[in-house]
Each structure stands twice: as C-alpha cells, then as structure tokens.
C-alpha positions in Angstrom: 0.0 0.0 0.0 1.2 3.5 -0.8 -0.4 6.5 0.8 -0.1 10.1 -0.2 -0.9 11.8 3.1 -2.1 11.3 6.6 -5.7 10.4 7.4 -8.1 11.6 10.0 -9.9 9.3 12.4 -12.2 10.1 15.3 -11.2 9.1 18.8 -14.1 6.7 19.1 -13.4 5.1 15.6 -9.8 4.8 16.5 -10.6 3.0 19.8 -13.1 0.6 18.2 -11.0 -0.1 15.1 -7.8 -0.7 17.0 -9.6 -3.4 19.0 -11.1 -4.9 15.9 -7.7 -4.9 14.1 -6.1 -6.6 17.0 -8.7 -9.4 17.0 -8.5 -9.9 13.2 -5.9 -12.4 12.0 -5.7 -11.5 8.4 -3.8 -9.3 5.9 -6.7 -6.8 6.1 -6.4 -6.6 9.9 -2.8 -5.8 9.5 -3.6 -3.2 6.8 -6.1 -1.6 9.2 -3.5 -1.4 11.9 -1.1 0.2 9.4 -3.7 2.8 8.4 -4.5 3.6 12.1 -0.8 4.1 12.8 -0.7 7.0 10.3 -3.9 8.6 11.5 -4.4 12.0 13.1 -6.8 11.1 15.9 -9.4 13.9 16.4 -12.3 14.3 18.8 -15.6 13.4 17.2 -17.0 16.9 17.5 -13.9 18.3 15.7 -13.7 16.0 12.7 -14.2 17.9 9.4 -17.4 17.0 7.6 -15.5 16.1 4.4 -13.7 13.1 6.1 -14.8 9.5 5.7 -15.5 8.1 9.2 -17.2 4.9 10.2 -20.9 4.8 9.0 -20.2 7.6 6.4 -21.8 7.3 3.0 -19.1 8.2 0.4 -18.9 8.5 -3.4 -15.6 7.6 -4.8 -14.0 6.9 -8.1 -11.5 4.3 -9.3 -9.1 6.6 -11.1 -7.8 3.9 -13.4 -11.2 2.7 -14.7 -13.3 5.8 -14.1 -15.9 3.7 -12.3 -17.8 5.6 -9.6 -19.3 3.9 -6.6 -21.3 4.9 -3.6 -20.8 3.0 -0.3 -21.4 3.3 3.4 -18.4 2.3 5.5 -19.6 -0.1 8.2 -18.4 -2.6 10.8 -18.2 -6.2 9.6 -21.5 -7.2 11.3 -23.4 -4.6 9.3 -21.8 -5.3 5.9 -24.2 -5.9 3.0 -23.0 -5.2 -0.5 -26.5 -5.4 -1.9 -27.4 -2.3 0.3 -24.1 -0.6 -0.5 -22.6 -1.3 2.9 -18.9 -2.2 2.8 -17.0 -3.6 5.7 -14.0 -1.7 7.2 -12.2 -5.1 6.8 -12.7 -5.1 3.0 -9.6 -3.8 1.3 -11.5 -0.9 -0.2 -13.1 -0.2 3.2 -9.6 0.2 4.8 -8.5 2.3 2.0 -11.4 4.8 2.3 -11.1 5.3 6.1 -10.0 8.8 7.1 -9.7 10.2 3.6 -11.0 13.7 2.8 -12.9 14.8 -0.3 -10.3 15.2 -3.1 -7.8 12.8 -1.6 -6.5 9.7 -3.4 -4.9 6.5 -2.3 -3.1 3.7 -4.1 -4.3 0.5 -2.6 -3.0 -3.0 -3.4 -5.7 -5.7 -3.6 -5.1 -9.3 -2.4 -4.8 -10.4 -6.1 -1.9 -7.9 -6.6 -3.8 -5.4 -8.6 -3.6 -1.8 -7.5 -6.6 0.4 -7.2 -6.3 4.2 -7.2 -9.3 5.5 -5.3 -10.3 9.2 -5.0 -13.0 10.5 -2.7 -15.5 12.6 -4.6 -18.0 13.4 -1.9 -19.0 12.5 1.6 -22.8 12.2 1.3 -23.4 11.5 4.9 -21.2 11.6 8.0 -22.7 10.8 11.4 -20.5 13.2 13.3 -21.5 16.2 11.1 -25.1 15.4 11.9 -24.4 15.3 15.7 -24.7 11.5 15.9 -21.8 10.4 18.0 -23.2 6.9 18.9 -22.8 5.0 15.6 
C-alpha cells in the first residue's frame, strides 16, 4: 500500500477499530493497523465534515477505470454489499477510512492489482449530523 498523506480518524473510531484490528488475524487486519498508525486522531465533535468516518456514506472513483461507486463504510457485522454497505475489513473499506474529499490513495488488492481511489463526496457523515453513537 502506498499512501499520499495522513488520514483523520475520530477518537471513538480509533478505539473501536484498534480493538477490531487486534482481533482480526488477516492481511486486512494488518492493513487496518497500518492505516490507524498513520492517523491523526481527532475528537468526534472536531472531525471535518468532508472526512470519511465509520458509517459515512461516500462517493468515490477508481481513477484507473473511471468507475464511480457509492458505499457506506460499516463494521463487519453490518456489511451488506447489496445495500451498498462495505466492511471496514474489506480492502477498499480500509483504503477509504479517514480520507478527505479530493484525496486519493493507491491500494494493493489481495490479487496484486492496484486500485487508485479518489473520494469525490461524503454524502453522509454521522458526526457532522451530531450523531456520536454510531
């Protein structure tokens, strides 16, 4: 994985995701730990509204194929691709965490392919709506 810049993660997301990553024995768990290690941890009330947090609905583009997608970043128990809910433990889920609108990331998939993802819009972010319990 190659990252262009630091990411932003809320204090509650950081706490929950650190615990999840420690309990997950997989490459994705290690990737999540790596992402969290480069995060600027910010209080929930102070996170900018254009940052992808847990339970955020985000529109992003694969800069190689031009394909746009809209997904909600969720915990593994809530994942449902048919409803557009992607697990934080999916490679693309880990890649999106903490990015701001306009940021890109190169992300290596398990098959060796590299995705270049760019956040186009944060359609919903719980913290910006005053919801600090999700």
